[in-house]
Biopython code that builds the backbone (N, CA, C, O; Angstrom):
import numpy as np
from Bio.PDB.StructureBuilder import StructureBuilder

atoms = [
    (1, "MET", "N", (-24.330, -12.716, -48.417)),
    (1, "MET", "CA", (-23.625, -12.013, -47.377)),
    (1, "MET", "C", (-24.374, -11.673, -45.878)),
    (1, "MET", "O", (-25.248, -10.814, -45.761)),
    (2, "SER", "N", (-24.083, -12.153, -45.239)),
    (2, "SER", "CA", (-24.472, -12.056, -43.581)),
    (2, "SER", "C", (-23.993, -10.824, -42.575)),
    (2, "SER", "O", (-22.840, -10.700, -42.162)),
    (3, "ILE", "N", (-25.228, -9.832, -42.223)),
    (3, "ILE", "CA", (-25.432, -8.789, -41.653)),
    (3, "ILE", "C", (-26.516, -9.445, -40.473)),
    (3, "ILE", "O", (-27.702, -9.766, -40.546)),
    (4, "ILE", "N", (-25.254, -9.488, -39.074)),
    (4, "ILE", "CA", (-26.257, -9.848, -38.029)),
    (4, "ILE", "C", (-27.161, -10.685, -37.886)),
    (4, "ILE", "O", (-28.242, -10.751, -37.301)),
    (5, "GLY", "N", (-26.363, -11.495, -38.697)),
    (5, "GLY", "CA", (-27.946, -12.699, -38.291)),
    (5, "GLY", "C", (-28.687, -12.579, -39.834)),
    (5, "GLY", "O", (-28.682, -13.655, -40.431)),
    (6, "LEU", "N", (-29.168, -11.718, -40.395)),
    (6, "LEU", "CA", (-29.794, -11.067, -41.480)),
    (6, "LEU", "C", (-28.844, -12.036, -42.712)),
    (6, "LEU", "O", (-27.638, -11.848, -42.873)),
    (7, "ARG", "N", (-29.442, -12.807, -43.302)),
    (7, "ARG", "CA", (-28.771, -13.409, -45.093)),
    (7, "ARG", "C", (-29.649, -12.466, -45.883)),
    (7, "ARG", "O", (-30.838, -12.191, -45.721)),
    (8, "GLY", "N", (-28.798, -12.048, -46.754)),
    (8, "GLY", "CA", (-29.521, -11.142, -47.898)),
    (8, "GLY", "C", (-28.345, -11.239, -48.310)),
    (8, "GLY", "O", (-27.391, -11.883, -47.875)),
    (9, "GLY", "N", (-28.559, -9.929, -49.996)),
    (9, "GLY", "CA", (-27.570, -9.831, -51.004)),
    (9, "GLY", "C", (-27.651, -8.407, -51.566)),
    (9, "GLY", "O", (-28.549, -7.597, -51.340)),
    (10, "LEU", "N", (-26.941, -8.293, -52.069)),
    (10, "LEU", "CA", (-26.761, -6.999, -53.073)),
    (10, "LEU", "C", (-25.983, -7.820, -54.655)),
    (10, "LEU", "O", (-25.059, -8.623, -54.788)),
    (11, "GLY", "N", (-26.938, -7.106, -55.674)),
    (11, "GLY", "CA", (-26.531, -7.549, -56.805)),
    (11, "GLY", "C", (-26.615, -6.594, -57.944)),
    (11, "GLY", "O", (-27.670, -5.975, -58.081)),
    (12, "ALA", "N", (-25.679, -6.404, -58.741)),
    (12, "ALA", "CA", (-25.647, -5.234, -59.986)),
    (12, "ALA", "C", (-26.359, -6.015, -61.347)),
    (12, "ALA", "O", (-26.398, -7.242, -61.445)),
    (13, "ILE", "N", (-27.005, -4.913, -62.546)),
    (13, "ILE", "CA", (-27.528, -5.178, -63.326)),
    (13, "ILE", "C", (-26.594, -4.625, -64.374)),
    (13, "ILE", "O", (-26.253, -3.445, -64.448)),
    (14, "SER", "N", (-26.127, -5.836, -65.368)),
    (14, "SER", "CA", (-25.585, -5.115, -66.553)),
    (14, "SER", "C", (-25.864, -4.006, -67.621)),
    (14, "SER", "O", (-26.812, -3.884, -68.397)),
    (15, "ASP", "N", (-24.688, -3.191, -67.416)),
    (15, "ASP", "CA", (-25.118, -1.782, -68.852)),
    (15, "ASP", "C", (-26.233, -1.244, -68.197)),
    (15, "ASP", "O", (-27.214, -0.908, -68.861)),
    (16, "MET", "N", (-26.198, -1.068, -66.472)),
    (16, "MET", "CA", (-27.558, -0.129, -66.460)),
    (16, "MET", "C", (-26.865, 0.411, -64.936)),
    (16, "MET", "O", (-26.061, -0.255, -64.283)),
    (17, "ASP", "N", (-27.395, 1.802, -64.547)),
    (17, "ASP", "CA", (-26.758, 2.231, -63.316)),
    (17, "ASP", "C", (-28.197, 1.689, -62.428)),
    (17, "ASP", "O", (-29.097, 2.473, -62.127)),
    (18, "ALA", "N", (-28.216, 0.375, -62.120)),
    (18, "ALA", "CA", (-29.079, -0.373, -61.284)),
    (18, "ALA", "C", (-28.416, -1.426, -60.771)),
    (18, "ALA", "O", (-27.330, -1.904, -61.099)),
    (19, "GLY", "N", (-29.531, -1.882, -59.549)),
    (19, "GLY", "CA", (-28.934, -2.888, -58.890)),
    (19, "GLY", "C", (-30.159, -3.285, -58.195)),
    (19, "GLY", "O", (-31.169, -2.590, -58.300)),
    (20, "TYR", "N", (-30.137, -4.630, -57.313)),
    (20, "TYR", "CA", (-30.782, -5.056, -56.584)),
    (20, "TYR", "C", (-30.501, -5.380, -55.039)),
    (20, "TYR", "O", (-29.359, -5.704, -54.713)),
    (21, "VAL", "N", (-31.562, -5.295, -54.045)),
    (21, "VAL", "CA", (-31.118, -5.950, -52.887)),
    (21, "VAL", "C", (-32.240, -6.713, -52.631)),
    (21, "VAL", "O", (-33.351, -6.395, -53.056)),
    (22, "PHE", "N", (-31.907, -8.272, -51.576)),
    (22, "PHE", "CA", (-32.865, -9.022, -51.202)),
    (22, "PHE", "C", (-32.746, -9.695, -50.005)),
    (22, "PHE", "O", (-31.616, -9.833, -49.538)),
    (23, "THR", "N", (-33.712, -10.145, -49.417)),
    (23, "THR", "CA", (-33.772, -10.586, -47.940)),
    (23, "THR", "C", (-34.285, -12.316, -48.155)),
    (23, "THR", "O", (-35.004, -12.827, -49.014)),
    (24, "PRO", "N", (-33.641, -12.844, -47.099)),
    (24, "PRO", "CA", (-34.551, -14.171, -47.542)),
    (24, "PRO", "C", (-35.607, -14.284, -47.412)),
    (24, "PRO", "O", (-35.948, -15.412, -47.769)),
    (25, "ASP", "N", (-36.633, -13.533, -46.970)),
    (25, "ASP", "CA", (-37.975, -13.637, -46.765)),
    (25, "ASP", "C", (-38.644, -13.048, -48.135)),
    (25, "ASP", "O", (-39.809, -12.657, -48.049)),
    (26, "GLY", "N", (-38.198, -12.992, -48.973)),
    (26, "GLY", "CA", (-38.679, -12.778, -50.304)),
    (26, "GLY", "C", (-38.363, -11.322, -50.738)),
    (26, "GLY", "O", (-38.143, -11.071, -51.923)),
    (27, "ARG", "N", (-38.340, -10.369, -49.787)),
    (27, "ARG", "CA", (-38.348, -8.941, -50.102)),
    (27, "ARG", "C", (-37.190, -8.636, -50.844)),
    (27, "ARG", "O", (-36.107, -9.201, -50.683)),
    (28, "PHE", "N", (-37.469, -7.559, -51.822)),
    (28, "PHE", "CA", (-36.949, -7.116, -52.708)),
    (28, "PHE", "C", (-36.824, -5.734, -53.109)),
    (28, "PHE", "O", (-37.908, -5.155, -53.049)),
    (29, "ASP", "N", (-35.631, -4.836, -53.593)),
    (29, "ASP", "CA", (-35.581, -4.105, -54.136)),
    (29, "ASP", "C", (-34.549, -3.222, -54.929)),
    (29, "ASP", "O", (-33.412, -2.960, -54.538)),
    (30, "VAL", "N", (-34.989, -2.901, -55.831)),
    (30, "VAL", "CA", (-34.140, -1.903, -56.725)),
    (30, "VAL", "C", (-33.662, -0.423, -56.592)),
    (30, "VAL", "O", (-34.296, 0.630, -56.539)),
    (31, "VAL", "N", (-32.363, -0.695, -56.556)),
    (31, "VAL", "CA", (-31.556, 0.653, -56.689)),
    (31, "VAL", "C", (-30.631, 1.339, -57.793)),
    (31, "VAL", "O", (-30.308, 0.946, -58.914)),
    (32, "GLY", "N", (-30.345, 2.388, -57.157)),
    (32, "GLY", "CA", (-29.470, 3.367, -58.489)),
    (32, "GLY", "C", (-30.153, 4.262, -59.244)),
    (32, "GLY", "O", (-31.193, 4.776, -58.833)),
    (33, "GLY", "N", (-29.705, 4.492, -60.253)),
    (33, "GLY", "CA", (-29.819, 5.508, -61.029)),
    (33, "GLY", "C", (-31.141, 5.501, -62.268)),
    (33, "GLY", "O", (-31.806, 6.361, -62.846)),
    (34, "GLN", "N", (-31.048, 3.896, -62.266)),
    (34, "GLN", "CA", (-32.546, 3.691, -63.512)),
    (34, "GLN", "C", (-33.141, 2.426, -63.058)),
    (34, "GLN", "O", (-33.344, 1.330, -63.582)),
    (35, "PRO", "N", (-33.378, 3.019, -61.753)),
    (35, "PRO", "CA", (-33.940, 1.227, -61.355)),
    (35, "PRO", "C", (-35.073, 0.497, -61.354)),
    (35, "PRO", "O", (-35.196, -0.692, -61.059)),
    (36, "GLU", "N", (-36.194, 1.550, -61.826)),
    (36, "GLU", "CA", (-37.031, 1.221, -62.760)),
    (36, "GLU", "C", (-36.931, 0.415, -63.721)),
    (36, "GLU", "O", (-37.521, -0.633, -63.457)),
    (37, "LEU", "N", (-36.317, 0.419, -65.003)),
    (37, "LEU", "CA", (-35.313, -0.272, -66.022)),
    (37, "LEU", "C", (-34.832, -1.506, -65.458)),
    (37, "LEU", "O", (-35.178, -2.633, -65.812)),
    (38, "ALA", "N", (-33.916, -1.181, -64.453)),
    (38, "ALA", "CA", (-33.754, -2.664, -63.646)),
    (38, "ALA", "C", (-35.356, -3.472, -63.506)),
    (38, "ALA", "O", (-35.170, -4.463, -64.212)),
    (39, "ARG", "N", (-36.000, -3.517, -63.272)),
    (39, "ARG", "CA", (-37.383, -4.242, -62.532)),
    (39, "ARG", "C", (-37.854, -5.664, -63.486)),
    (39, "ARG", "O", (-38.375, -6.712, -63.105)),
    (40, "PRO", "N", (-37.545, -5.331, -64.512)),
    (40, "PRO", "CA", (-37.964, -6.198, -65.439)),
    (40, "PRO", "C", (-37.281, -7.411, -65.518)),
    (40, "PRO", "O", (-38.004, -8.375, -65.772)),
    (41, "PHE", "N", (-35.720, -7.706, -65.326)),
    (41, "PHE", "CA", (-34.690, -8.142, -64.897)),
    (41, "PHE", "C", (-34.622, -9.129, -63.552)),
    (41, "PHE", "O", (-33.890, -10.113, -63.449)),
    (42, "ILE", "N", (-35.812, -8.502, -62.272)),
    (42, "ILE", "CA", (-35.938, -8.965, -61.527)),
    (42, "ILE", "C", (-37.100, -10.183, -61.888)),
    (42, "ILE", "O", (-38.068, -10.115, -62.646)),
    (43, "GLY", "N", (-36.503, -11.579, -60.849)),
    (43, "GLY", "CA", (-37.262, -12.577, -61.041)),
    (43, "GLY", "C", (-37.273, -12.735, -59.446)),
    (43, "GLY", "O", (-36.444, -12.287, -58.653)),
    (44, "CYS", "N", (-38.601, -13.605, -59.137)),
    (44, "CYS", "CA", (-39.123, -13.979, -57.458)),
    (44, "CYS", "C", (-38.908, -15.492, -57.255)),
    (44, "CYS", "O", (-38.761, -16.380, -58.095)),
    (45, "GLU", "N", (-38.925, -15.532, -56.103)),
    (45, "GLU", "CA", (-39.074, -17.294, -55.938)),
    (45, "GLU", "C", (-39.544, -17.181, -54.081)),
    (45, "GLU", "O", (-39.335, -16.132, -53.473)),
    (46, "LEU", "N", (-40.141, -18.340, -53.425)),
    (46, "LEU", "CA", (-40.535, -18.359, -52.689)),
    (46, "LEU", "C", (-40.451, -19.671, -52.113)),
    (46, "LEU", "O", (-41.467, -20.326, -52.348)),
    (47, "ASP", "N", (-39.543, -20.305, -51.406)),
    (47, "ASP", "CA", (-38.951, -21.365, -51.135)),
    (47, "ASP", "C", (-38.531, -22.067, -52.221)),
    (47, "ASP", "O", (-38.788, -23.270, -52.213)),
    (48, "GLY", "N", (-37.920, -21.592, -53.200)),
    (48, "GLY", "CA", (-37.444, -22.075, -54.746)),
    (48, "GLY", "C", (-37.979, -22.296, -55.504)),
    (48, "GLY", "O", (-37.373, -22.601, -56.530)),
    (49, "VAL", "N", (-39.748, -22.291, -55.518)),
    (49, "VAL", "CA", (-40.435, -21.880, -56.360)),
    (49, "VAL", "C", (-40.912, -20.621, -56.525)),
    (49, "VAL", "O", (-41.505, -19.913, -55.712)),
    (50, "PRO", "N", (-40.465, -20.309, -58.143)),
    (50, "PRO", "CA", (-40.697, -19.084, -59.252)),
    (50, "PRO", "C", (-42.000, -18.353, -58.781)),
    (50, "PRO", "O", (-42.731, -19.259, -58.382)),
    (51, "VAL", "N", (-42.459, -17.502, -58.676)),
    (51, "VAL", "CA", (-43.885, -16.898, -58.562)),
    (51, "VAL", "C", (-44.167, -15.911, -59.446)),
    (51, "VAL", "O", (-43.213, -15.375, -60.010)),
    (52, "THR", "N", (-45.545, -15.464, -59.750)),
    (52, "THR", "CA", (-45.889, -15.011, -60.529)),
    (52, "THR", "C", (-45.596, -13.241, -60.191)),
    (52, "THR", "O", (-45.480, -12.749, -59.069)),
    (53, "SER", "N", (-45.529, -12.546, -61.449)),
    (53, "SER", "CA", (-45.165, -11.209, -61.227)),
    (53, "SER", "C", (-45.980, -10.665, -60.333)),
    (53, "SER", "O", (-45.455, -10.386, -59.256)),
    (54, "ASP", "N", (-47.665, -10.319, -60.526)),
    (54, "ASP", "CA", (-48.411, -9.925, -59.805)),
    (54, "ASP", "C", (-47.692, -9.889, -58.011)),
    (54, "ASP", "O", (-47.543, -8.983, -57.191)),
    (55, "HIS", "N", (-47.360, -11.530, -58.008)),
    (55, "HIS", "CA", (-46.859, -12.053, -56.557)),
    (55, "HIS", "C", (-45.578, -11.322, -56.056)),
    (55, "HIS", "O", (-45.453, -10.810, -54.943)),
    (56, "CYS", "N", (-44.612, -11.353, -57.085)),
    (56, "CYS", "CA", (-43.290, -10.551, -57.155)),
    (56, "CYS", "C", (-43.403, -9.091, -56.771)),
    (56, "CYS", "O", (-42.549, -8.658, -55.997)),
    (57, "ASP", "N", (-44.231, -8.379, -57.158)),
    (57, "ASP", "CA", (-44.689, -7.014, -57.133)),
    (57, "ASP", "C", (-45.142, -6.422, -55.143)),
    (57, "ASP", "O", (-45.077, -5.364, -54.517)),
    (58, "GLY", "N", (-45.608, -7.978, -54.816)),
    (58, "GLY", "CA", (-46.188, -7.252, -53.516)),
    (58, "GLY", "C", (-44.760, -7.662, -53.105)),
    (58, "GLY", "O", (-44.754, -7.345, -51.915)),
    (59, "LEU", "N", (-43.649, -8.135, -53.358)),
    (59, "LEU", "CA", (-42.733, -8.619, -52.617)),
    (59, "LEU", "C", (-41.885, -7.107, -52.586)),
    (59, "LEU", "O", (-41.056, -6.958, -51.688)),
    (60, "ARG", "N", (-42.088, -6.090, -53.496)),
    (60, "ARG", "CA", (-40.870, -5.189, -53.191)),
    (60, "ARG", "C", (-41.111, -4.415, -52.637)),
    (60, "ARG", "O", (-42.184, -3.842, -52.824)),
    (61, "THR", "N", (-40.001, -3.907, -51.423)),
    (61, "THR", "CA", (-39.982, -3.365, -50.226)),
    (61, "THR", "C", (-38.687, -1.403, -50.404)),
    (61, "THR", "O", (-37.579, -1.018, -50.031)),
    (62, "PRO", "N", (-39.990, -0.808, -51.269)),
    (62, "PRO", "CA", (-38.942, 0.513, -51.137)),
    (62, "PRO", "C", (-38.068, 0.945, -49.972)),
    (62, "PRO", "O", (-38.455, 1.140, -48.819)),
    (63, "GLY", "N", (-37.006, 1.048, -50.377)),
    (63, "GLY", "CA", (-35.996, 1.494, -49.251)),
    (63, "GLY", "C", (-35.705, 0.684, -48.023)),
    (63, "GLY", "O", (-35.544, 0.932, -46.829)),
    (64, "LEU", "N", (-35.698, -0.882, -49.142)),
    (64, "LEU", "CA", (-34.987, -1.905, -48.259)),
    (64, "LEU", "C", (-33.606, -2.087, -47.593)),
    (64, "LEU", "O", (-33.306, -2.771, -46.614)),
    (65, "LEU", "N", (-32.884, -1.340, -48.335)),
    (65, "LEU", "CA", (-31.311, -1.148, -48.356)),
    (65, "LEU", "C", (-31.375, -0.480, -47.132)),
    (65, "LEU", "O", (-31.073, -0.947, -46.034)),
    (66, "ALA", "N", (-31.839, 0.781, -47.420)),
    (66, "ALA", "CA", (-32.065, 1.479, -45.867)),
    (66, "ALA", "C", (-32.573, 1.428, -44.845)),
    (66, "ALA", "O", (-32.430, 2.257, -43.947)),
    (67, "GLU", "N", (-33.394, 0.240, -44.805)),
    (67, "GLU", "CA", (-33.749, -1.056, -43.527)),
    (67, "GLU", "C", (-32.726, -1.705, -43.295)),
    (67, "GLU", "O", (-32.275, -1.929, -42.171)),
    (68, "VAL", "N", (-32.478, -1.900, -43.857)),
    (68, "VAL", "CA", (-31.366, -3.409, -43.686)),
    (68, "VAL", "C", (-30.325, -2.026, -42.671)),
    (68, "VAL", "O", (-30.477, -1.979, -41.451)),
    (69, "PHE", "N", (-29.767, -1.458, -43.077)),
    (69, "PHE", "CA", (-28.598, -0.635, -42.602)),
    (69, "PHE", "C", (-29.290, -0.129, -41.289)),
    (69, "PHE", "O", (-28.726, -0.254, -40.202)),
    (70, "ALA", "N", (-30.175, 0.283, -41.381)),
    (70, "ALA", "CA", (-30.859, 1.085, -40.006)),
    (70, "ALA", "C", (-30.766, -0.453, -38.952)),
    (70, "ALA", "O", (-30.776, -0.295, -37.731)),
    (71, "SER", "N", (-30.710, -1.362, -39.326)),
    (71, "SER", "CA", (-31.121, -1.922, -38.219)),
    (71, "SER", "C", (-30.257, -2.862, -37.773)),
    (71, "SER", "O", (-30.487, -3.945, -37.234)),
    (72, "LEU", "N", (-28.773, -2.092, -38.183)),
    (72, "LEU", "CA", (-27.377, -2.787, -37.520)),
    (72, "LEU", "C", (-27.416, -1.980, -36.369)),
    (72, "LEU", "O", (-28.137, -0.996, -36.206)),
    (73, "PRO", "N", (-26.546, -2.483, -35.529)),
    (73, "PRO", "CA", (-26.010, -1.804, -34.312)),
    (73, "PRO", "C", (-25.275, -0.614, -34.705)),
    (73, "PRO", "O", (-25.051, -0.486, -35.909)),
    (74, "GLY", "N", (-24.662, 0.709, -33.519)),
    (74, "GLY", "CA", (-24.309, 1.202, -33.729)),
    (74, "GLY", "C", (-22.925, 0.935, -33.256)),
    (74, "GLY", "O", (-22.844, 0.192, -32.278)),
    (75, "ALA", "N", (-21.856, 1.384, -33.746)),
    (75, "ALA", "CA", (-20.567, 1.245, -33.747)),
    (75, "ALA", "C", (-19.950, 1.333, -32.194)),
    (75, "ALA", "O", (-20.286, 2.281, -31.485)),
    (76, "PRO", "N", (-18.942, 0.204, -31.642)),
    (76, "PRO", "CA", (-19.025, 0.165, -30.092)),
    (76, "PRO", "C", (-18.112, 1.597, -29.572)),
    (76, "PRO", "O", (-17.992, 1.850, -28.374)),
]
sb = StructureBuilder()
sb.init_structure("model")
sb.init_model(0)
sb.init_chain("A")
sb.init_seg("    ")
for serial, (resi, resn, name, xyz) in enumerate(atoms, 1):
    if name == "N":
        sb.init_residue(resn, " ", resi, " ")
    sb.init_atom(name, np.array(xyz, "f"), 0.0, 1.0, " ", f" {name:<3s}", serial, name[0])
structure = sb.get_structure()
């Protein structure tokens, strides 16, 4: 998905009321009705190299989806 020059994505996690959002700089957040149940299924990479779960937790950005939408310009 490309949003005004920002490349990122959204995904769903099977059999859960949860999903995730991520940006190319490695930030992510889990969203939905069961976000904490989904967290163990999220892995992180920086420049294609997997990182530790501690480092990955440091990349979690609560409210990331709202931040991305808020950065979009208004309709003309």
